[in-house]
C-alpha positions in Angstrom: 170.7 25.7 58.9 171.2 24.9 62.6 168.2 23.6 64.7 169.7 25.2 67.9 167.2 27.6 69.7 169.8 30.2 70.6 173.2 31.3 69.7 175.7 33.8 70.8 175.1 37.4 69.6 178.8 37.9 68.1 178.6 34.5 66.2 175.2 35.5 64.8 176.3 39.0 63.7 179.2 37.3 61.7 177.2 34.5 60.2 174.4 37.0 59.1 177.1 39.2 57.4 176.2 42.2 59.5 180.0 42.5 60.3 183.0 40.9 58.6 185.0 39.3 61.6 184.0 37.9 65.0 186.4 40.4 66.5 184.4 43.3 65.1 181.2 41.8 66.4 182.7 41.3 69.9 183.8 45.1 70.0 180.3 46.0 68.6 178.4 44.2 71.2 180.9 45.1 74.1 180.7 48.8 73.2 176.8 48.9 73.8 175.8 49.6 70.2 173.6 46.5 70.2 170.2 46.1 71.8 168.3 42.9 72.2 164.5 43.6 72.6 165.3 47.2 73.6 167.9 46.2 76.2 171.1 47.3 75.7 173.7 44.7 76.0 177.5 44.8 76.8 178.6 41.2 76.4 179.4 39.3 73.1 178.2 36.1 74.8 174.7 37.3 75.2 172.4 34.7 73.6 169.8 35.4 70.9 166.9 33.3 70.0 164.4 33.3 67.0 162.1 36.1 67.3 164.3 38.6 69.1 164.7 42.0 67.5 168.0 43.6 67.4 168.8 47.2 67.3 172.2 47.8 66.1 174.1 51.1 65.7 176.5 50.7 62.8 178.6 53.0 60.7 176.3 56.1 61.3 173.0 54.3 61.0 170.6 52.1 62.9 169.6 48.6 61.8 166.6 46.9 63.0 166.7 43.2 62.6 164.3 40.4 63.6 166.2 36.9 64.3 164.5 34.3 62.1 167.1 31.6 62.0 170.5 30.4 62.9 173.7 29.1 60.8 176.6 26.9 61.7 179.0 29.0 59.7 179.4 32.2 57.8 178.0 31.6 54.1 176.9 33.4 50.9 174.7 36.5 51.1 171.9 34.6 50.0 171.9 32.2 53.0 172.7 35.0 55.3 170.0 37.2 54.3 167.5 34.2 55.3 168.7 34.5 59.0 166.9 37.7 59.6 164.2 40.2 58.5 165.1 43.6 58.1 162.7 46.1 60.0 164.9 49.1 59.4 162.5 52.1 58.9 163.1 54.0 55.6 165.4 56.9 55.9 163.7 60.3 55.7 164.0 62.4 52.6 166.5 65.3 53.6 167.6 67.6 50.9 171.3 67.6 50.6 172.5 71.0 51.0 175.7 70.4 49.3 174.2 69.6 46.0 171.8 72.5 45.7 172.7 74.8 42.8 174.5 77.9 43.5 174.1 81.1 41.5 177.4 82.7 40.1 178.2 85.8 41.8 176.6 84.9 45.3 178.5 83.9 48.3 182.1 84.0 49.1 184.8 84.8 46.3 186.8 81.9 45.1 190.5 81.9 44.9 190.4 82.9 40.9 187.8 85.6 41.8 190.4 87.1 44.4 193.1 87.0 41.8 191.0 88.9 39.3 190.3 91.5 42.0 194.0 92.0 42.9 195.1 92.3 39.2 192.3 95.0 38.5 193.3 96.9 41.6 197.0 96.9 41.0 198.3 100.3 39.7 201.1 98.9 37.6 
């Protein structure tokens, strides 16, 4: 671990394994998807220090992370997970509408049903 008291946000995001590359972390920070202590940043060179709370909009979800330590390079997940504390609230239980059981005979006819109807109505 590094004994420095601050580090660039783009480096920290890579070293903490939040994103895979430094280019992706720079784009994430520059696009305004990162907040430090509630303040939106637009510069990848913005420094973070231990105790800062990061709010990151990433891949359709929001991560809330508290910076604990810094690293000199990107390492294993076990090391990277010690760099932060995950404060992300649990996702609410929303029933998945697509997984509900449907009753046959209800709703729109399938292609197979339409073909059956066509065969029954043909006066051959």
